[in-house]
VEXVEXPA-894856 format. One record per residue (C-alpha): residue number from 1; x, y, z. Coordinates in steps of 0.2 Angstrom, whole numbers, always signed. Layout:
<atom><k>NUM</k><u>X</u><v>Y</v><w>Z</w></atom>
...
END
This chain:
<atom><k>1</k><u>+318</u><v>-842</v><w>-455</w></atom>
<atom><k>2</k><u>+321</u><v>-837</v><w>-437</w></atom>
<atom><k>3</k><u>+324</u><v>-852</v><w>-427</w></atom>
<atom><k>4</k><u>+328</u><v>-854</v><w>-408</w></atom>
<atom><k>5</k><u>+321</u><v>-871</v><w>-405</w></atom>
<atom><k>6</k><u>+326</u><v>-886</v><w>-395</w></atom>
<atom><k>7</k><u>+319</u><v>-902</v><w>-390</w></atom>
<atom><k>8</k><u>+305</u><v>-913</v><w>-397</w></atom>
<atom><k>9</k><u>+287</u><v>-909</v><w>-398</w></atom>
<atom><k>10</k><u>+272</u><v>-920</v><w>-394</w></atom>
<atom><k>11</k><u>+260</u><v>-925</v><w>-408</w></atom>
<atom><k>12</k><u>+243</u><v>-918</v><w>-411</w></atom>
<atom><k>13</k><u>+235</u><v>-901</v><w>-411</w></atom>
<atom><k>14</k><u>+240</u><v>-886</v><w>-400</w></atom>
<atom><k>15</k><u>+231</u><v>-887</v><w>-383</w></atom>
<atom><k>16</k><u>+222</u><v>-872</v><w>-377</w></atom>
<atom><k>17</k><u>+236</u><v>-867</v><w>-364</w></atom>
<atom><k>18</k><u>+235</u><v>-853</v><w>-352</w></atom>
<atom><k>19</k><u>+250</u><v>-840</v><w>-352</w></atom>
<atom><k>20</k><u>+259</u><v>-849</v><w>-338</w></atom>
<atom><k>21</k><u>+257</u><v>-866</v><w>-346</w></atom>
<atom><k>22</k><u>+264</u><v>-859</v><w>-363</w></atom>
<atom><k>23</k><u>+279</u><v>-851</v><w>-354</w></atom>
<atom><k>24</k><u>+284</u><v>-868</v><w>-346</w></atom>
<atom><k>25</k><u>+279</u><v>-881</v><w>-359</w></atom>
<atom><k>26</k><u>+294</u><v>-883</v><w>-371</w></atom>
<atom><k>27</k><u>+284</u><v>-895</v><w>-382</w></atom>
<atom><k>28</k><u>+276</u><v>-879</v><w>-390</w></atom>
<atom><k>29</k><u>+285</u><v>-864</v><w>-398</w></atom>
<atom><k>30</k><u>+279</u><v>-847</v><w>-403</w></atom>
<atom><k>31</k><u>+276</u><v>-843</v><w>-421</w></atom>
<atom><k>32</k><u>+276</u><v>-824</v><w>-425</w></atom>
<atom><k>33</k><u>+264</u><v>-817</v><w>-439</w></atom>
<atom><k>34</k><u>+266</u><v>-798</v><w>-438</w></atom>
<atom><k>35</k><u>+271</u><v>-784</v><w>-426</w></atom>
<atom><k>36</k><u>+261</u><v>-769</v><w>-422</w></atom>
<atom><k>37</k><u>+259</u><v>-756</v><w>-408</w></atom>
<atom><k>38</k><u>+252</u><v>-762</v><w>-391</w></atom>
<atom><k>39</k><u>+235</u><v>-754</v><w>-386</w></atom>
<atom><k>40</k><u>+228</u><v>-755</v><w>-404</w></atom>
<atom><k>41</k><u>+214</u><v>-765</v><w>-411</w></atom>
<atom><k>42</k><u>+227</u><v>-780</v><w>-411</w></atom>
<atom><k>43</k><u>+223</u><v>-784</v><w>-394</w></atom>
<atom><k>44</k><u>+204</u><v>-786</v><w>-397</w></atom>
<atom><k>45</k><u>+206</u><v>-794</v><w>-414</w></atom>
<atom><k>46</k><u>+219</u><v>-808</v><w>-409</w></atom>
<atom><k>47</k><u>+207</u><v>-819</v><w>-399</w></atom>
<atom><k>48</k><u>+196</u><v>-820</v><w>-414</w></atom>
<atom><k>49</k><u>+210</u><v>-827</v><w>-426</w></atom>
<atom><k>50</k><u>+215</u><v>-844</v><w>-429</w></atom>
<atom><k>51</k><u>+233</u><v>-848</v><w>-432</w></atom>
<atom><k>52</k><u>+243</u><v>-863</v><w>-438</w></atom>
<atom><k>53</k><u>+238</u><v>-880</v><w>-433</w></atom>
<atom><k>54</k><u>+221</u><v>-872</v><w>-426</w></atom>
<atom><k>55</k><u>+230</u><v>-863</v><w>-413</w></atom>
<atom><k>56</k><u>+223</u><v>-848</v><w>-405</w></atom>
<atom><k>57</k><u>+231</u><v>-831</v><w>-409</w></atom>
<atom><k>58</k><u>+237</u><v>-820</v><w>-395</w></atom>
<atom><k>59</k><u>+247</u><v>-804</v><w>-392</w></atom>
<atom><k>60</k><u>+264</u><v>-804</v><w>-384</w></atom>
<atom><k>61</k><u>+269</u><v>-786</v><w>-379</w></atom>
<atom><k>62</k><u>+284</u><v>-777</v><w>-374</w></atom>
<atom><k>63</k><u>+290</u><v>-759</v><w>-374</w></atom>
<atom><k>64</k><u>+274</u><v>-752</v><w>-383</w></atom>
<atom><k>65</k><u>+274</u><v>-766</v><w>-396</w></atom>
<atom><k>66</k><u>+263</u><v>-781</v><w>-399</w></atom>
<atom><k>67</k><u>+268</u><v>-797</v><w>-408</w></atom>
<atom><k>68</k><u>+254</u><v>-808</v><w>-415</w></atom>
<atom><k>69</k><u>+259</u><v>-826</v><w>-410</w></atom>
<atom><k>70</k><u>+251</u><v>-843</v><w>-409</w></atom>
<atom><k>71</k><u>+258</u><v>-860</v><w>-402</w></atom>
<atom><k>72</k><u>+265</u><v>-872</v><w>-413</w></atom>
<atom><k>73</k><u>+272</u><v>-890</v><w>-410</w></atom>
<atom><k>74</k><u>+291</u><v>-887</v><w>-407</w></atom>
<atom><k>75</k><u>+297</u><v>-902</v><w>-416</w></atom>
<atom><k>76</k><u>+287</u><v>-898</v><w>-432</w></atom>
<atom><k>77</k><u>+293</u><v>-880</v><w>-432</w></atom>
<atom><k>78</k><u>+310</u><v>-883</v><w>-427</w></atom>
<atom><k>79</k><u>+323</u><v>-879</v><w>-441</w></atom>
<atom><k>80</k><u>+323</u><v>-897</v><w>-447</w></atom>
<atom><k>81</k><u>+304</u><v>-899</v><w>-445</w></atom>
<atom><k>82</k><u>+301</u><v>-882</v><w>-455</w></atom>
<atom><k>83</k><u>+313</u><v>-888</v><w>-468</w></atom>
<atom><k>84</k><u>+303</u><v>-904</v><w>-471</w></atom>
<atom><k>85</k><u>+287</u><v>-894</v><w>-471</w></atom>
<atom><k>86</k><u>+293</u><v>-881</v><w>-484</w></atom>
<atom><k>87</k><u>+299</u><v>-895</v><w>-495</w></atom>
<atom><k>88</k><u>+281</u><v>-902</v><w>-495</w></atom>
<atom><k>89</k><u>+270</u><v>-891</v><w>-506</w></atom>
<atom><k>90</k><u>+254</u><v>-896</v><w>-497</w></atom>
<atom><k>91</k><u>+261</u><v>-891</v><w>-480</w></atom>
<atom><k>92</k><u>+269</u><v>-875</v><w>-488</w></atom>
<atom><k>93</k><u>+253</u><v>-870</v><w>-495</w></atom>
<atom><k>94</k><u>+244</u><v>-872</v><w>-479</w></atom>
<atom><k>95</k><u>+257</u><v>-862</v><w>-469</w></atom>
<atom><k>96</k><u>+257</u><v>-848</v><w>-482</w></atom>
<atom><k>97</k><u>+238</u><v>-847</v><w>-482</w></atom>
<atom><k>98</k><u>+236</u><v>-847</v><w>-464</w></atom>
<atom><k>99</k><u>+251</u><v>-834</v><w>-461</w></atom>
<atom><k>100</k><u>+243</u><v>-822</v><w>-475</w></atom>
<atom><k>101</k><u>+226</u><v>-824</v><w>-468</w></atom>
<atom><k>102</k><u>+231</u><v>-818</v><w>-450</w></atom>
<atom><k>103</k><u>+242</u><v>-804</v><w>-457</w></atom>
<atom><k>104</k><u>+229</u><v>-797</v><w>-468</w></atom>
<atom><k>105</k><u>+216</u><v>-798</v><w>-454</w></atom>
<atom><k>106</k><u>+227</u><v>-788</v><w>-443</w></atom>
<atom><k>107</k><u>+230</u><v>-776</v><w>-457</w></atom>
<atom><k>108</k><u>+212</u><v>-772</v><w>-458</w></atom>
<atom><k>109</k><u>+212</u><v>-764</v><w>-441</w></atom>
<atom><k>110</k><u>+230</u><v>-758</v><w>-438</w></atom>
<atom><k>111</k><u>+247</u><v>-754</v><w>-446</w></atom>
<atom><k>112</k><u>+257</u><v>-770</v><w>-445</w></atom>
<atom><k>113</k><u>+274</u><v>-777</v><w>-450</w></atom>
<atom><k>114</k><u>+271</u><v>-794</v><w>-458</w></atom>
<atom><k>115</k><u>+285</u><v>-806</v><w>-452</w></atom>
<atom><k>116</k><u>+293</u><v>-818</v><w>-464</w></atom>
<atom><k>117</k><u>+286</u><v>-835</v><w>-466</w></atom>
<atom><k>118</k><u>+291</u><v>-847</v><w>-453</w></atom>
<atom><k>119</k><u>+297</u><v>-835</v><w>-440</w></atom>
<atom><k>120</k><u>+298</u><v>-846</v><w>-424</w></atom>
<atom><k>121</k><u>+304</u><v>-843</v><w>-407</w></atom>
<atom><k>122</k><u>+307</u><v>-855</v><w>-392</w></atom>
<atom><k>123</k><u>+293</u><v>-846</v><w>-381</w></atom>
<atom><k>124</k><u>+285</u><v>-830</v><w>-378</w></atom>
<atom><k>125</k><u>+299</u><v>-824</v><w>-367</w></atom>
<atom><k>126</k><u>+310</u><v>-824</v><w>-383</w></atom>
<atom><k>127</k><u>+297</u><v>-815</v><w>-393</w></atom>
<atom><k>128</k><u>+297</u><v>-801</v><w>-379</w></atom>
<atom><k>129</k><u>+317</u><v>-801</v><w>-380</w></atom>
<atom><k>130</k><u>+315</u><v>-799</v><w>-399</w></atom>
<atom><k>131</k><u>+303</u><v>-784</v><w>-397</w></atom>
<atom><k>132</k><u>+315</u><v>-776</v><w>-384</w></atom>
<atom><k>133</k><u>+330</u><v>-779</v><w>-394</w></atom>
<atom><k>134</k><u>+323</u><v>-772</v><w>-411</w></atom>
<atom><k>135</k><u>+310</u><v>-760</v><w>-404</w></atom>
<atom><k>136</k><u>+318</u><v>-744</v><w>-411</w></atom>
<atom><k>137</k><u>+319</u><v>-752</v><w>-428</w></atom>
<atom><k>138</k><u>+300</u><v>-758</v><w>-427</w></atom>
<atom><k>139</k><u>+294</u><v>-741</v><w>-421</w></atom>
<atom><k>140</k><u>+302</u><v>-733</v><w>-436</w></atom>
<atom><k>141</k><u>+295</u><v>-745</v><w>-449</w></atom>
<atom><k>142</k><u>+278</u><v>-743</v><w>-441</w></atom>
<atom><k>143</k><u>+278</u><v>-724</v><w>-441</w></atom>
<atom><k>144</k><u>+284</u><v>-725</v><w>-460</w></atom>
<atom><k>145</k><u>+270</u><v>-737</v><w>-465</w></atom>
<atom><k>146</k><u>+256</u><v>-729</v><w>-456</w></atom>
<atom><k>147</k><u>+242</u><v>-724</v><w>-468</w></atom>
<atom><k>148</k><u>+249</u><v>-734</v><w>-482</w></atom>
<atom><k>149</k><u>+246</u><v>-750</v><w>-491</w></atom>
<atom><k>150</k><u>+255</u><v>-761</v><w>-504</w></atom>
<atom><k>151</k><u>+249</u><v>-763</v><w>-521</w></atom>
<atom><k>152</k><u>+256</u><v>-776</v><w>-533</w></atom>
<atom><k>153</k><u>+259</u><v>-772</v><w>-552</w></atom>
<atom><k>154</k><u>+264</u><v>-786</v><w>-564</w></atom>
<atom><k>155</k><u>+266</u><v>-784</v><w>-583</w></atom>
<atom><k>156</k><u>+264</u><v>-799</v><w>-594</w></atom>
<atom><k>157</k><u>+268</u><v>-802</v><w>-613</w></atom>
<atom><k>158</k><u>+259</u><v>-816</v><w>-622</w></atom>
<atom><k>159</k><u>+267</u><v>-817</v><w>-640</w></atom>
<atom><k>160</k><u>+254</u><v>-831</v><w>-645</w></atom>
<atom><k>161</k><u>+240</u><v>-819</v><w>-641</w></atom>
<atom><k>162</k><u>+248</u><v>-805</v><w>-651</w></atom>
<atom><k>163</k><u>+250</u><v>-817</v><w>-666</w></atom>
<atom><k>164</k><u>+232</u><v>-821</v><w>-665</w></atom>
<atom><k>165</k><u>+228</u><v>-803</v><w>-668</w></atom>
<atom><k>166</k><u>+235</u><v>-800</v><w>-685</w></atom>
<atom><k>167</k><u>+236</u><v>-783</v><w>-694</w></atom>
<atom><k>168</k><u>+221</u><v>-778</v><w>-705</w></atom>
<atom><k>169</k><u>+222</u><v>-786</v><w>-723</w></atom>
<atom><k>170</k><u>+225</u><v>-775</v><w>-738</w></atom>
<atom><k>171</k><u>+210</u><v>-771</v><w>-747</w></atom>
<atom><k>172</k><u>+207</u><v>-771</v><w>-766</w></atom>
<atom><k>173</k><u>+211</u><v>-784</v><w>-780</w></atom>
<atom><k>174</k><u>+227</u><v>-774</v><w>-784</w></atom>
<atom><k>175</k><u>+234</u><v>-778</v><w>-766</w></atom>
<atom><k>176</k><u>+232</u><v>-796</v><w>-766</w></atom>
<atom><k>177</k><u>+248</u><v>-805</v><w>-763</w></atom>
<atom><k>178</k><u>+255</u><v>-817</v><w>-776</w></atom>
<atom><k>179</k><u>+255</u><v>-836</v><w>-772</w></atom>
<atom><k>180</k><u>+270</u><v>-843</v><w>-764</w></atom>
<atom><k>181</k><u>+277</u><v>-861</v><w>-763</w></atom>
<atom><k>182</k><u>+273</u><v>-870</v><w>-747</w></atom>
<atom><k>183</k><u>+292</u><v>-869</v><w>-742</w></atom>
<atom><k>184</k><u>+292</u><v>-850</v><w>-744</w></atom>
<atom><k>185</k><u>+276</u><v>-849</v><w>-735</w></atom>
<atom><k>186</k><u>+282</u><v>-858</v><w>-720</w></atom>
<atom><k>187</k><u>+298</u><v>-847</v><w>-719</w></atom>
<atom><k>188</k><u>+288</u><v>-832</v><w>-720</w></atom>
<atom><k>189</k><u>+277</u><v>-838</v><w>-706</w></atom>
<atom><k>190</k><u>+292</u><v>-842</v><w>-695</w></atom>
<atom><k>191</k><u>+299</u><v>-825</v><w>-698</w></atom>
<atom><k>192</k><u>+283</u><v>-817</v><w>-694</w></atom>
<atom><k>193</k><u>+282</u><v>-827</v><w>-678</w></atom>
<atom><k>194</k><u>+299</u><v>-822</v><w>-672</w></atom>
<atom><k>195</k><u>+295</u><v>-803</v><w>-677</w></atom>
<atom><k>196</k><u>+278</u><v>-804</v><w>-667</w></atom>
<atom><k>197</k><u>+288</u><v>-811</v><w>-652</w></atom>
<atom><k>198</k><u>+301</u><v>-797</v><w>-652</w></atom>
<atom><k>199</k><u>+287</u><v>-784</v><w>-654</w></atom>
<atom><k>200</k><u>+277</u><v>-792</v><w>-640</w></atom>
<atom><k>201</k><u>+292</u><v>-791</v><w>-628</w></atom>
<atom><k>202</k><u>+297</u><v>-774</v><w>-634</w></atom>
<atom><k>203</k><u>+280</u><v>-768</v><w>-631</w></atom>
<atom><k>204</k><u>+279</u><v>-775</v><w>-614</w></atom>
<atom><k>205</k><u>+295</u><v>-767</v><w>-609</w></atom>
<atom><k>206</k><u>+289</u><v>-750</v><w>-615</w></atom>
<atom><k>207</k><u>+273</u><v>-753</v><w>-606</w></atom>
<atom><k>208</k><u>+282</u><v>-757</v><w>-590</w></atom>
<atom><k>209</k><u>+292</u><v>-741</v><w>-591</w></atom>
<atom><k>210</k><u>+276</u><v>-731</v><w>-593</w></atom>
<atom><k>211</k><u>+268</u><v>-740</v><w>-578</w></atom>
<atom><k>212</k><u>+283</u><v>-736</v><w>-568</w></atom>
<atom><k>213</k><u>+283</u><v>-718</v><w>-572</w></atom>
<atom><k>214</k><u>+264</u><v>-716</v><w>-568</w></atom>
<atom><k>215</k><u>+265</u><v>-727</v><w>-552</w></atom>
<atom><k>216</k><u>+280</u><v>-719</v><w>-544</w></atom>
<atom><k>217</k><u>+272</u><v>-702</v><w>-544</w></atom>
<atom><k>218</k><u>+258</u><v>-709</v><w>-533</w></atom>
<atom><k>219</k><u>+268</u><v>-720</v><w>-522</w></atom>
<atom><k>220</k><u>+280</u><v>-717</v><w>-507</w></atom>
<atom><k>221</k><u>+292</u><v>-732</v><w>-512</w></atom>
<atom><k>222</k><u>+294</u><v>-745</v><w>-525</w></atom>
<atom><k>223</k><u>+302</u><v>-763</v><w>-524</w></atom>
<atom><k>224</k><u>+306</u><v>-773</v><w>-539</w></atom>
<atom><k>225</k><u>+304</u><v>-791</v><w>-537</w></atom>
<atom><k>226</k><u>+310</u><v>-805</v><w>-548</w></atom>
<atom><k>227</k><u>+297</u><v>-809</v><w>-562</w></atom>
<atom><k>228</k><u>+286</u><v>-824</v><w>-557</w></atom>
<atom><k>229</k><u>+287</u><v>-840</v><w>-567</w></atom>
<atom><k>230</k><u>+277</u><v>-857</v><w>-568</w></atom>
<atom><k>231</k><u>+262</u><v>-858</v><w>-556</w></atom>
<atom><k>232</k><u>+267</u><v>-842</v><w>-547</w></atom>
<atom><k>233</k><u>+264</u><v>-832</v><w>-563</w></atom>
<atom><k>234</k><u>+245</u><v>-831</v><w>-563</w></atom>
<atom><k>235</k><u>+242</u><v>-820</v><w>-578</w></atom>
<atom><k>236</k><u>+243</u><v>-827</v><w>-596</w></atom>
<atom><k>237</k><u>+260</u><v>-826</v><w>-605</w></atom>
<atom><k>238</k><u>+276</u><v>-822</v><w>-597</w></atom>
<atom><k>239</k><u>+278</u><v>-811</v><w>-582</w></atom>
<atom><k>240</k><u>+290</u><v>-796</v><w>-588</w></atom>
<atom><k>241</k><u>+289</u><v>-785</v><w>-573</w></atom>
<atom><k>242</k><u>+284</u><v>-788</v><w>-555</w></atom>
<atom><k>243</k><u>+284</u><v>-773</v><w>-544</w></atom>
<atom><k>244</k><u>+276</u><v>-768</v><w>-527</w></atom>
<atom><k>245</k><u>+272</u><v>-750</v><w>-522</w></atom>
<atom><k>246</k><u>+269</u><v>-742</v><w>-506</w></atom>
<atom><k>247</k><u>+254</u><v>-731</v><w>-508</w></atom>
<atom><k>248</k><u>+244</u><v>-719</v><w>-496</w></atom>
<atom><k>249</k><u>+227</u><v>-726</v><w>-493</w></atom>
<atom><k>250</k><u>+219</u><v>-710</v><w>-498</w></atom>
<atom><k>251</k><u>+227</u><v>-712</v><w>-516</w></atom>
<atom><k>252</k><u>+223</u><v>-730</v><w>-519</w></atom>
<atom><k>253</k><u>+209</u><v>-726</v><w>-531</w></atom>
<atom><k>254</k><u>+219</u><v>-713</v><w>-540</w></atom>
<atom><k>255</k><u>+233</u><v>-727</v><w>-542</w></atom>
<atom><k>256</k><u>+221</u><v>-738</v><w>-551</w></atom>
<atom><k>257</k><u>+214</u><v>-725</v><w>-562</w></atom>
<atom><k>258</k><u>+231</u><v>-720</v><w>-567</w></atom>
<atom><k>259</k><u>+235</u><v>-738</v><w>-574</w></atom>
<atom><k>260</k><u>+217</u><v>-742</v><w>-580</w></atom>
<atom><k>261</k><u>+217</u><v>-745</v><w>-598</w></atom>
<atom><k>262</k><u>+235</u><v>-743</v><w>-601</w></atom>
<atom><k>263</k><u>+237</u><v>-759</v><w>-611</w></atom>
<atom><k>264</k><u>+221</u><v>-757</v><w>-621</w></atom>
<atom><k>265</k><u>+224</u><v>-759</v><w>-639</w></atom>
<atom><k>266</k><u>+241</u><v>-767</v><w>-637</w></atom>
<atom><k>267</k><u>+239</u><v>-786</v><w>-642</w></atom>
<atom><k>268</k><u>+247</u><v>-799</v><w>-631</w></atom>
<atom><k>269</k><u>+251</u><v>-787</v><w>-616</w></atom>
<atom><k>270</k><u>+242</u><v>-788</v><w>-600</w></atom>
<atom><k>271</k><u>+244</u><v>-777</v><w>-583</w></atom>
<atom><k>272</k><u>+238</u><v>-784</v><w>-567</w></atom>
<atom><k>273</k><u>+236</u><v>-773</v><w>-552</w></atom>
<atom><k>274</k><u>+233</u><v>-782</v><w>-535</w></atom>
<atom><k>275</k><u>+229</u><v>-777</v><w>-517</w></atom>
<atom><k>276</k><u>+228</u><v>-767</v><w>-506</w></atom>
<atom><k>277</k><u>+239</u><v>-779</v><w>-495</w></atom>
<atom><k>278</k><u>+249</u><v>-777</v><w>-479</w></atom>
<atom><k>279</k><u>+265</u><v>-771</v><w>-483</w></atom>
<atom><k>280</k><u>+275</u><v>-787</v><w>-485</w></atom>
<atom><k>281</k><u>+288</u><v>-779</v><w>-497</w></atom>
<atom><k>282</k><u>+292</u><v>-764</v><w>-486</w></atom>
<atom><k>283</k><u>+293</u><v>-773</v><w>-469</w></atom>
<atom><k>284</k><u>+312</u><v>-771</v><w>-469</w></atom>
<atom><k>285</k><u>+322</u><v>-754</v><w>-467</w></atom>
<atom><k>286</k><u>+323</u><v>-745</v><w>-484</w></atom>
<atom><k>287</k><u>+339</u><v>-746</v><w>-494</w></atom>
<atom><k>288</k><u>+345</u><v>-736</v><w>-509</w></atom>
<atom><k>289</k><u>+347</u><v>-753</v><w>-519</w></atom>
<atom><k>290</k><u>+329</u><v>-758</v><w>-517</w></atom>
<atom><k>291</k><u>+321</u><v>-745</v><w>-528</w></atom>
<atom><k>292</k><u>+326</u><v>-732</v><w>-540</w></atom>
END
């Protein structure tokens, strides 16, 4: 989180302030959603967007760049205030949803760099200073992301679903299994369950490798994220692989076709492709350690 905040904020919703009022009123700070190029559709789009706390979104420009910004209460979005909000699941969800909505709306009309959640500056002047200081970096990233979108790919393994799809039973009276004791039957069942679980994870790993091989040939870059757990893992079973791909927009359909049906006929394995999204995973300079 970027924080350059000081002083207390007055309660209530952000007022509709003029530029001059915003610059002088230190009870409000500037929340930054994304950065793009000045003179694009961002200038026309911004007034139609609603930011956090129902604040009106605007552009702050400097050196050919434009930041999408809205005013937020300084106290609530100070370092301490943000810490409290991020520890509240309801507040965190609202901040994340609004942030994502603004970024995705901007992405539909222009190339943008999504900023990290809770990127807050003292005022618009500090936002302009940030654009000037990091202008060369932002310009290079925007050039790299032009004409691209992010697609997410997750592979899930569900041993229970695999166990629910048993192999075909042997046919014919001569193939019938001899009766076994309840204790032996229990041990055989447990052994089969363990084998099914190992097979499901092994199959998921092999499928993740196949996904990676097909997808990498169609993408400009790849980022491997930590597998999601708990409520973050939307798919059935355990998230085995969680990756993001930077794909040219004219190859998005080809990307989907390349992965379509890849998990068909593999019990307990599921592939989820999401997007296209704004390039959240690629809004930082590329590094060799990020992708193979």
